[in-house]
VEXLUMMI-537572 format. One record per residue (C-alpha): x, y, z; residue in one letter; residue number from 0. Coordinates in Angstrom, 3 decimals, always signed. Layout:
<rs>
+----------+----------+----------+---------+-----+
!       c1 !       c2 !       c3 ! residuo ! num !
+----------+----------+----------+---------+-----+
!        X !        Y !        Z !       A ! NUM !
...
+----------+----------+----------+---------+-----+
</rs>
This chain:
<rs>
+----------+----------+----------+---------+-----+
!       c1 !       c2 !       c3 ! residuo ! num !
+----------+----------+----------+---------+-----+
!  +21.628 !  -15.408 !   +8.086 !       M !   0 !
!  +18.320 !  -13.787 !   +9.470 !       I !   1 !
!  +17.491 !  -10.475 !   +7.748 !       R !   2 !
!  +14.984 !   -7.828 !   +9.417 !       S !   3 !
!  +12.818 !   -6.647 !   +6.962 !       L !   4 !
!  +12.385 !   -3.243 !   +8.762 !       F !   5 !
!  +15.914 !   -2.999 !   +9.959 !       G !   6 !
!  +16.886 !   -3.137 !   +6.052 !       E !   7 !
!  +13.952 !   -0.383 !   +5.360 !       L !   8 !
!  +15.201 !   +1.745 !   +8.275 !       R !   9 !
!  +18.891 !   +1.483 !   +6.692 !       S !  10 !
!  +17.770 !   +2.552 !   +3.394 !       K !  11 !
!  +15.651 !   +5.688 !   +4.689 !       L !  12 !
!  +18.162 !   +6.997 !   +7.219 !       A !  13 !
!  +19.166 !  +10.537 !   +6.172 !       G !  14 !
!  +16.923 !  +10.574 !   +3.170 !       K !  15 !
!  +14.515 !  +13.113 !   +4.682 !       N !  16 !
!  +11.484 !  +11.643 !   +3.068 !       V !  17 !
!   +8.404 !  +13.800 !   +3.732 !       K !  18 !
!   +5.332 !  +12.057 !   +4.701 !       I !  19 !
!   +2.159 !  +13.472 !   +5.542 !       V !  20 !
!   -0.177 !  +12.395 !   +8.460 !       F !  21 !
!   -3.646 !  +13.845 !   +8.369 !       P !  22 !
!   -4.726 !  +12.678 !  +11.716 !       E !  23 !
!   -2.591 !  +14.595 !  +14.120 !       G !  24 !
!   -5.350 !  +14.605 !  +16.680 !       N !  25 !
!   -5.056 !  +10.699 !  +17.234 !       D !  26 !
!   -2.738 !   +9.667 !  +19.981 !       E !  27 !
!   -1.698 !   +6.570 !  +18.149 !       R !  28 !
!   -0.406 !   +8.741 !  +14.799 !       V !  29 !
!   +1.065 !  +11.176 !  +17.331 !       V !  30 !
!   +3.278 !   +8.446 !  +18.932 !       R !  31 !
!   +4.270 !   +7.017 !  +15.649 !       A !  32 !
!   +5.155 !  +10.279 !  +14.130 !       V !  33 !
!   +7.361 !  +11.082 !  +17.360 !       A !  34 !
!   +9.276 !   +7.728 !  +16.738 !       R !  35 !
!   +9.799 !   +8.132 !  +13.131 !       L !  36 !
!  +10.903 !  +11.529 !  +13.796 !       K !  37 !
!  +13.139 !  +10.824 !  +16.681 !       F !  38 !
!  +14.726 !   +7.933 !  +14.463 !       E !  39 !
!  +15.551 !  +10.227 !  +11.513 !       G !  40 !
!  +13.567 !   +7.747 !   +9.198 !       L !  41 !
!  +10.938 !  +10.260 !   +7.686 !       V !  42 !
!  +10.467 !  +14.140 !   +7.937 !       D !  43 !
!   +6.897 !  +14.138 !   +8.956 !       P !  44 !
!   +4.103 !  +16.624 !   +8.259 !       I !  45 !
!   +1.406 !  +16.622 !  +10.804 !       I !  46 !
!   -2.111 !  +17.860 !   +9.939 !       L !  47 !
!   -4.254 !  +19.493 !  +12.658 !       G !  48 !
!   -4.849 !  +22.334 !  +15.073 !       N !  49 !
!   -1.215 !  +23.265 !  +16.277 !       P !  50 !
!   -2.272 !  +23.676 !  +19.612 !       D !  51 !
!   -3.889 !  +20.359 !  +19.908 !       D !  52 !
!   -1.154 !  +18.531 !  +18.291 !       V !  53 !
!   +1.691 !  +20.281 !  +20.545 !       T !  54 !
!   -0.771 !  +19.422 !  +23.343 !       G !  55 !
!   -0.508 !  +15.651 !  +22.701 !       L !  56 !
!   +3.186 !  +15.869 !  +21.937 !       L !  57 !
!   +3.690 !  +17.265 !  +25.461 !       K !  58 !
!   +1.382 !  +15.087 !  +27.187 !       Q !  59 !
!   +3.433 !  +12.055 !  +25.634 !       F !  60 !
!   +6.689 !  +13.527 !  +26.451 !       G !  61 !
!   +7.481 !  +13.953 !  +22.419 !       F !  62 !
!   +7.738 !  +17.828 !  +22.192 !       A !  63 !
!  +11.432 !  +18.140 !  +22.458 !       N !  64 !
!  +11.771 !  +17.834 !  +18.508 !       Q !  65 !
!  +11.018 !  +20.017 !  +15.637 !       D !  66 !
!   +7.856 !  +19.187 !  +13.976 !       Y !  67 !
!   +6.129 !  +20.517 !  +10.814 !       T !  68 !
!   +2.424 !  +21.002 !  +11.951 !       I !  69 !
!   -0.099 !  +22.178 !   +9.103 !       L !  70 !
!   -3.494 !  +23.453 !   +9.917 !       N !  71 !
!   -5.758 !  +23.526 !   +6.609 !       P !  72 !
!   -7.767 !  +26.331 !   +8.330 !       E !  73 !
!   -4.764 !  +28.759 !   +8.420 !       T !  74 !
!   -2.638 !  +27.413 !   +5.559 !       Y !  75 !
!   -0.727 !  +30.364 !   +4.134 !       Q !  76 !
!   -0.811 !  +29.027 !   +0.528 !       D !  77 !
!   -4.269 !  +27.688 !   +0.516 !       F !  78 !
!   -5.003 !  +30.004 !   -2.325 !       D !  79 !
!   -2.422 !  +28.599 !   -4.270 !       K !  80 !
!   -3.771 !  +25.023 !   -3.397 !       M !  81 !
!   -7.114 !  +25.669 !   -4.501 !       K !  82 !
!   -6.018 !  +27.107 !   -7.709 !       E !  83 !
!   -4.212 !  +23.869 !   -8.597 !       L !  84 !
!   -7.071 !  +21.829 !   -7.061 !       F !  85 !
!   -9.579 !  +23.521 !   -9.358 !       L !  86 !
!   -7.536 !  +23.105 !  -12.320 !       E !  87 !
!   -7.033 !  +19.190 !  -11.627 !       L !  88 !
!  -10.600 !  +18.959 !  -11.113 !       R !  89 !
!  -12.038 !  +21.217 !  -13.650 !       K !  90 !
!  -15.397 !  +20.524 !  -14.652 !       G !  91 !
!  -16.059 !  +18.083 !  -11.811 !       K !  92 !
!  -15.846 !  +20.610 !   -8.716 !       V !  93 !
!  -17.315 !  +23.901 !   -8.468 !       E !  94 !
!  -15.491 !  +26.613 !   -6.960 !       P !  95 !
!  -17.829 !  +26.779 !   -4.067 !       E !  96 !
!  -17.035 !  +23.265 !   -3.007 !       D !  97 !
!  -13.474 !  +23.794 !   -3.096 !       A !  98 !
!  -12.597 !  +25.374 !   +0.050 !       D !  99 !
!  -14.802 !  +22.671 !   +1.726 !       R ! 100 !
!  -13.256 !  +19.688 !   +0.290 !       L ! 101 !
!   -9.695 !  +21.095 !   +0.955 !       L ! 102 !
!  -10.570 !  +21.836 !   +4.342 !       H ! 103 !
!  -10.845 !  +17.891 !   +4.480 !       D ! 104 !
!   -7.398 !  +16.775 !   +5.937 !       V ! 105 !
!   -7.308 !  +13.918 !   +3.649 !       N ! 106 !
!   -7.779 !  +16.209 !   +0.385 !       Y ! 107 !
!   -5.559 !  +18.880 !   +1.639 !       F ! 108 !
!   -2.834 !  +16.026 !   +2.549 !       G ! 109 !
!   -3.241 !  +14.399 !   -0.789 !       V ! 110 !
!   -2.828 !  +17.912 !   -2.458 !       M ! 111 !
!   +0.531 !  +18.459 !   -0.446 !       L ! 112 !
!   +1.870 !  +15.196 !   -2.366 !       V ! 113 !
!   +0.681 !  +16.492 !   -5.644 !       K ! 114 !
!   +2.415 !  +19.774 !   -5.113 !       M ! 115 !
!   +5.678 !  +18.009 !   -4.312 !       G ! 116 !
!   +5.744 !  +19.203 !   -0.685 !       L ! 117 !
!   +5.224 !  +15.871 !   +0.567 !       A ! 118 !
!   +6.350 !  +12.285 !   -0.809 !       D ! 119 !
!   +3.502 !  +10.351 !   +0.398 !       G ! 120 !
!   +0.730 !  +10.103 !   +2.577 !       M ! 121 !
!   -0.470 !   +7.638 !   +5.612 !       V ! 122 !
!   -4.260 !   +8.207 !   +6.999 !       S ! 123 !
!   -6.994 !   +5.916 !   +7.804 !       G ! 124 !
!   -6.438 !   +5.493 !  +11.592 !       A ! 125 !
!   -9.783 !   +7.674 !  +12.011 !       I ! 126 !
!  -11.073 !   +7.696 !   +8.360 !       H ! 127 !
!  -12.671 !   +5.070 !   +6.239 !       S ! 128 !
!  -10.873 !   +3.605 !   +3.535 !       T ! 129 !
!  -12.880 !   +5.552 !   +0.959 !       A ! 130 !
!  -12.123 !   +8.602 !   +2.750 !       D ! 131 !
!   -8.277 !   +8.081 !   +2.183 !       T ! 132 !
!   -8.431 !   +6.424 !   -1.301 !       V ! 133 !
!  -11.106 !   +8.861 !   -3.247 !       R ! 134 !
!   -8.928 !  +11.791 !   -3.060 !       P ! 135 !
!   -5.699 !   +9.955 !   -3.955 !       A ! 136 !
!   -7.567 !   +8.604 !   -7.184 !       L ! 137 !
!   -8.911 !  +11.832 !   -8.072 !       Q ! 138 !
!   -5.757 !  +14.109 !   -7.448 !       I ! 139 !
!   -2.582 !  +11.810 !   -7.790 !       I ! 140 !
!   -4.411 !   +8.992 !  -10.109 !       K ! 141 !
!   -2.960 !   +5.776 !  -11.301 !       T ! 142 !
!   +0.119 !   +5.398 !  -13.213 !       K ! 143 !
!   -0.002 !   +5.029 !  -17.132 !       P ! 144 !
!   -1.148 !   +1.817 !  -18.204 !       G ! 145 !
!   -2.802 !   +0.980 !  -14.999 !       I ! 146 !
!   -6.369 !   +1.225 !  -14.732 !       S ! 147 !
!   -7.079 !   +1.170 !  -10.924 !       R ! 148 !
!   -5.285 !   +0.804 !   -7.761 !       T ! 149 !
!   -5.093 !   -2.361 !   -5.716 !       S ! 150 !
!   -3.975 !   -3.175 !   -2.078 !       G ! 151 !
!   -1.393 !   -5.909 !   -1.043 !       V ! 152 !
!   -0.376 !   -7.357 !   +2.320 !       F ! 153 !
!   +3.215 !   -8.085 !   +3.074 !       L ! 154 !
!   +3.106 !  -11.394 !   +5.290 !       M ! 155 !
!   +6.208 !  -11.116 !   +7.379 !       N ! 156 !
!   +7.951 !  -13.357 !   +9.804 !       R ! 157 !
!  +10.341 !  -10.827 !  +11.250 !       E ! 158 !
!  +12.388 !  -13.429 !  +13.158 !       N ! 159 !
!  +13.034 !  -15.560 !   +9.879 !       T ! 160 !
!  +13.640 !  -14.810 !   +6.475 !       N ! 161 !
!  +10.017 !  -15.739 !   +5.204 !       E ! 162 !
!   +8.298 !  -12.724 !   +3.417 !       R ! 163 !
!   +5.272 !  -13.107 !   +1.105 !       L ! 164 !
!   +3.119 !  -10.701 !   -0.591 !       V ! 165 !
!   -0.694 !  -11.220 !   -1.273 !       F ! 166 !
!   -2.884 !   -9.099 !   -3.701 !       A ! 167 !
!   -5.258 !   -8.113 !   -3.887 !       D ! 168 !
!   -6.589 !   -8.271 !   -0.231 !       C ! 169 !
!   -8.208 !   -4.767 !   +0.004 !       A ! 170 !
!   -9.705 !   -2.940 !   -2.880 !       I ! 171 !
!  -11.126 !   -4.869 !   -5.959 !       N ! 172 !
!  -14.145 !   -7.110 !   -5.123 !       I ! 173 !
!  -14.084 !   -9.112 !   -8.585 !       D ! 174 !
!  -11.373 !   -7.980 !  -11.015 !       P ! 175 !
!  -11.505 !   -8.674 !  -14.675 !       S ! 176 !
!   -8.791 !  -10.824 !  -16.403 !       A ! 177 !
!   -6.974 !   -7.537 !  -17.668 !       Q ! 178 !
!   -7.240 !   -6.014 !  -13.787 !       E ! 179 !
!   -5.965 !   -9.123 !  -12.721 !       L ! 180 !
!   -2.947 !   -8.841 !  -15.050 !       A ! 181 !
!   -2.280 !   -5.511 !  -13.909 !       E ! 182 !
!   -2.290 !   -6.353 !  -10.125 !       I ! 183 !
!   -0.088 !   -9.218 !  -10.666 !       A ! 184 !
!   +2.619 !   -6.786 !  -12.662 !       V ! 185 !
!   +2.206 !   -4.126 !   -9.910 !       N ! 186 !
!   +2.830 !   -6.382 !   -7.101 !       T ! 187 !
!   +5.883 !   -7.736 !   -8.696 !       A ! 188 !
!   +7.266 !   -3.892 !   -8.301 !       D ! 189 !
!   +5.872 !   -3.880 !   -4.706 !       T ! 190 !
!   +7.691 !   -6.992 !   -3.881 !       A ! 191 !
!  +10.808 !   -5.400 !   -5.045 !       K ! 192 !
!  +10.563 !   -3.121 !   -2.266 !       I ! 193 !
!  +10.700 !   -5.622 !   +0.332 !       F ! 194 !
!  +14.090 !   -7.119 !   -1.548 !       D ! 195 !
!  +12.014 !  -10.066 !   -2.874 !       L ! 196 !
!  +12.909 !  -11.346 !   -6.192 !       D ! 197 !
!   +9.159 !  -11.791 !   -7.363 !       P ! 198 !
!   +8.090 !  -15.234 !   -8.117 !       R ! 199 !
!   +4.234 !  -14.775 !   -8.919 !       I ! 200 !
!   +1.489 !  -17.495 !   -8.932 !       A ! 201 !
!   -1.893 !  -16.401 !  -10.086 !       L ! 202 !
!   -4.037 !  -18.623 !   -7.798 !       L ! 203 !
!   -7.224 !  -20.499 !   -8.394 !       S ! 204 !
!   -9.143 !  -23.877 !   -7.496 !       F ! 205 !
!   -7.751 !  -25.236 !  -10.625 !       S ! 206 !
!   -4.000 !  -26.203 !  -11.524 !       T ! 207 !
!   -3.258 !  -25.993 !  -15.640 !       K ! 208 !
!   -6.925 !  -26.818 !  -16.575 !       G ! 209 !
!   -7.480 !  -29.319 !  -14.042 !       S ! 210 !
!  -11.055 !  -27.765 !  -13.568 !       A ! 211 !
!  -13.049 !  -26.023 !  -16.089 !       Q ! 212 !
!  -15.143 !  -23.020 !  -15.070 !       A ! 213 !
!  -15.218 !  -19.351 !  -15.779 !       P ! 214 !
!  -13.640 !  -18.323 !  -12.802 !       Q ! 215 !
!  -10.511 !  -20.380 !  -13.565 !       A ! 216 !
!  -10.584 !  -19.400 !  -17.103 !       Q ! 217 !
!  -10.246 !  -15.974 !  -15.964 !       K ! 218 !
!   -7.111 !  -16.659 !  -13.875 !       V ! 219 !
!   -5.654 !  -18.377 !  -17.192 !       R ! 220 !
!   -6.581 !  -15.343 !  -19.440 !       E ! 221 !
!   -4.975 !  -12.913 !  -16.629 !       A ! 222 !
!   -1.830 !  -15.043 !  -16.617 !       T ! 223 !
!   -1.717 !  -14.907 !  -20.649 !       R ! 224 !
!   -2.152 !  -11.052 !  -20.299 !       L ! 225 !
!   +0.506 !  -10.636 !  -17.615 !       A ! 226 !
!   +2.895 !  -12.514 !  -19.588 !       K ! 227 !
!   +2.464 !  -10.266 !  -22.747 !       E ! 228 !
!   +2.810 !   -7.092 !  -20.464 !       M ! 229 !
!   +6.123 !   -8.490 !  -18.670 !       T ! 230 !
!   +7.417 !  -11.339 !  -20.458 !       P ! 231 !
!  +10.629 !  -11.254 !  -18.425 !       D ! 232 !
!   +8.707 !  -11.872 !  -15.251 !       L ! 233 !
!   +8.456 !  -15.199 !  -13.398 !       A ! 234 !
!   +5.067 !  -15.499 !  -13.417 !       L ! 235 !
!   +2.740 !  -18.558 !  -13.785 !       D ! 236 !
!   -1.189 !  -19.651 !  -13.316 !       G ! 237 !
!   -3.737 !  -20.648 !  -12.813 !       E ! 238 !
!   -2.310 !  -22.572 !   -9.787 !       L ! 239 !
!   -3.695 !  -23.938 !   -6.584 !       Q ! 240 !
!   -1.958 !  -22.808 !   -3.629 !       F ! 241 !
!   -0.468 !  -26.148 !   -2.655 !       D ! 242 !
!   +1.077 !  -26.247 !   -6.321 !       A ! 243 !
!   +2.555 !  -22.689 !   -6.141 !       A ! 244 !
!   +3.880 !  -23.158 !   -2.711 !       F ! 245 !
!   +4.915 !  -26.841 !   -1.954 !       V ! 246 !
!   +7.948 !  -27.977 !   -4.264 !       P ! 247 !
!   +6.653 !  -31.767 !   -4.277 !       S ! 248 !
!   +3.124 !  -30.892 !   -5.002 !       T ! 249 !
!   +4.649 !  -28.869 !   -7.806 !       A ! 250 !
!   +6.347 !  -31.490 !   -9.279 !       A ! 251 !
!   +3.039 !  -33.612 !   -9.655 !       I ! 252 !
!   +0.595 !  -31.020 !  -10.792 !       K ! 253 !
!   +2.598 !  -28.411 !  -12.768 !       A ! 254 !
!   +6.083 !  -30.035 !  -13.498 !       P ! 255 !
!   +6.886 !  -27.551 !  -16.270 !       D ! 256 !
!   +6.194 !  -24.476 !  -14.434 !       S ! 257 !
!   +9.271 !  -22.158 !  -13.484 !       D ! 258 !
!   +7.162 !  -20.736 !  -10.636 !       V ! 259 !
!   +5.398 !  -23.430 !   -9.170 !       A ! 260 !
!   +6.446 !  -24.624 !   -5.772 !       G ! 261 !
!   +8.718 !  -21.681 !   -5.119 !       Q ! 262 !
!   +6.368 !  -18.771 !   -5.380 !       A ! 263 !
!   +6.526 !  -15.761 !   -3.069 !       N ! 264 !
!   +4.095 !  -13.461 !   -4.477 !       V ! 265 !
!   +0.466 !  -14.555 !   -4.410 !       F ! 266 !
!   -2.383 !  -13.069 !   -6.825 !       I ! 267 !
!   -5.966 !  -14.032 !   -5.494 !       F ! 268 !
!   -8.760 !  -14.276 !   -8.088 !       P ! 269 !
!  -11.050 !  -12.008 !   -5.989 !       D ! 270 !
!  -11.349 !   -9.819 !   -3.096 !       L ! 271 !
!  -13.336 !  -12.396 !   -1.188 !       Q ! 272 !
!  -10.411 !  -15.326 !   -1.328 !       S ! 273 !
!   -7.704 !  -12.617 !   -0.859 !       G ! 274 !
!   -9.189 !  -11.255 !   +2.305 !       N ! 275 !
!   -9.777 !  -14.807 !   +3.513 !       I ! 276 !
!   -6.375 !  -16.004 !   +2.540 !       G ! 277 !
!   -4.419 !  -13.184 !   +4.415 !       Y ! 278 !
!   -6.232 !  -13.689 !   +7.342 !       K ! 279 !
!   -5.801 !  -17.381 !   +7.688 !       I ! 280 !
!   -1.966 !  -16.863 !   +7.087 !       A ! 281 !
!   -2.083 !  -14.209 !   +9.834 !       Q ! 282 !
!   -4.103 !  -15.903 !  +12.431 !       R ! 283 !
!   -3.039 !  -19.845 !  +11.867 !       L ! 284 !
!   +0.348 !  -19.365 !  +10.023 !       G ! 285 !
!   +1.519 !  -16.693 !  +12.441 !       M ! 286 !
!   +2.524 !  -14.286 !  +10.039 !       F ! 287 !
!   +2.521 !  -10.393 !  +10.550 !       E ! 288 !
!   +0.236 !   -8.908 !   +8.033 !       A ! 289 !
!   +1.571 !   -5.387 !   +7.349 !       V ! 290 !
!   -0.800 !   -3.285 !   +4.934 !       G ! 291 !
!   -3.013 !   -2.684 !   +3.088 !       P ! 292 !
!   -0.183 !   -1.152 !   +1.094 !       I ! 293 !
!   -1.795 !   +0.847 !   -1.945 !       L ! 294 !
!   -0.110 !   +0.174 !   -5.480 !       Q ! 295 !
!   -0.555 !   +1.677 !   -8.780 !       G ! 296 !
!   -0.650 !   +5.237 !   -7.866 !       L ! 297 !
!   +1.757 !   +7.975 !   -9.221 !       N ! 298 !
!   +2.636 !   +8.623 !   -5.534 !       K ! 299 !
!   +2.226 !   +6.467 !   -2.376 !       P ! 300 !
!   -0.609 !   +6.934 !   -0.343 !       V ! 301 !
!   -1.408 !   +4.180 !   +2.235 !       N ! 302 !
!   -4.640 !   +3.367 !   +4.186 !       D ! 303 !
!   -4.689 !   +2.406 !   +7.849 !       L ! 304 !
!   -7.083 !   +0.119 !   +9.671 !       S ! 305 !
!   -8.971 !   +1.811 !  +12.045 !       R ! 306 !
!   -7.973 !   -0.606 !  +14.610 !       G ! 307 !
!   -4.224 !   +0.293 !  +14.049 !       S ! 308 !
!   -1.758 !   +0.668 !  +16.804 !       S ! 309 !
!   +0.881 !   +3.022 !  +16.733 !       A ! 310 !
!   +3.204 !   +0.240 !  +15.888 !       E ! 311 !
!   +1.229 !   -0.394 !  +13.034 !       D ! 312 !
!   +1.242 !   +3.222 !  +11.994 !       I ! 313 !
!   +5.119 !   +3.542 !  +12.376 !       Y ! 314 !
!   +5.632 !   +0.247 !  +10.145 !       K ! 315 !
!   +3.086 !   +1.498 !   +7.091 !       L ! 316 !
!   +4.711 !   +4.629 !   +7.246 !       A ! 317 !
!   +8.178 !   +3.208 !   +6.753 !       I ! 318 !
!   +6.836 !   +1.249 !   +3.634 !       I ! 319 !
!   +5.113 !   +4.156 !   +2.315 !       T ! 320 !
!   +8.578 !   +6.071 !   +2.506 !       A ! 321 !
!  +10.252 !   +3.309 !   +1.022 !       A ! 322 !
!   +7.867 !   +3.479 !   -2.077 !       Q ! 323 !
!   +8.652 !   +6.969 !   -2.285 !       A ! 324 !
!  +12.126 !   +6.289 !   -2.697 !       L ! 325 !
!  +11.531 !   +3.578 !   -5.409 !       D ! 326 !
+----------+----------+----------+---------+-----+
</rs>
C-alpha cells in the first residue's frame, strides 16, 4: 500500500498546535504557505513583520478570514525581557548597544521566540541567506550535547510510491572530519525516524571495504568506526560505494558480510561537494522530490529555505519543522 509521507505527517500534527515562527511575513510565498497551514490546522503560525503589511497581503490573496498571530520586532511589548535574556546568553560577545540592532533583525527575533519557548521552531530563508538563518540559531539555540555542529539533510521522496531516502550532509559542512561525519550519521538516523524510516545507514565512498587506499576512503572508514562506537545498535556500515549500498546483487559481491549493503535508505556523503551533486542527480534524473535542507543537531528545530522556494516548498518544510518539534 502506498503511504503518503505528508499525509502521515499531517495526521501526526493535527490538533497539536505546534507554533512555528515565519520571520519573512512580507513575502507572498510565505503568506500563502502560512495561510494554508493555518487553514488545515497543521501549525499555529507566528508571522513577523509590520501588521498592516502582513494583513494587506493576507487580504490581497483572500486569506484574511482567520485569526493570525502577527508580531512586529519594532513594537514588541516584551522586547526588554527578550533583550535581557539575549544579553545573558551572549554575555561577553554582544555589547548592550548592539542588542537592539540584532534583535530587530527578524531572524534573531524569531530564534529568540523559540529560545523563550514562545515558538516551537522557525522556518526562514525565502529572502535571507543560509548564513542569516543559521547563524542566530547556532548562537542562541546551539547544538545538542555531544554534537559539535549542525548539518543539513535532504529527504528524497516519491510521494506516489513508498520510496523515501535521506541524504546528508548536502548543505552545511564542506569537508567534515571523521568525527564530524560520525556525528552526522548518528544525527541523520534520528531525522530519518521522523519520516517513518527504520534507518539503515551507508557511509559512502569511492571505495568499498578497503578496495581503494586513499586518505578520503580512510576518513570514511574511521567515521564508520566512531559512529558504531557512539551507537552500537544502529544499522550502519561503511565505507561503501553507492552501488554496494543500494543494489542487493552488487552488495552480495562487494560486501557480502554487511547487514546494510544493498538495503541502505540513509546515505552519508563524505563531503559537501559529493552530497550536493548526489542529491541533485537523484532529483533531476531519478525524479525524486528533494525536500530540504532540513537542519539537524540543534536543540530546537530551525530550518532554512532556498531563496527560490515556492509556497509549496515552504508549506512542506514547515510541516517537517513541526514534526521535528514533536519528536
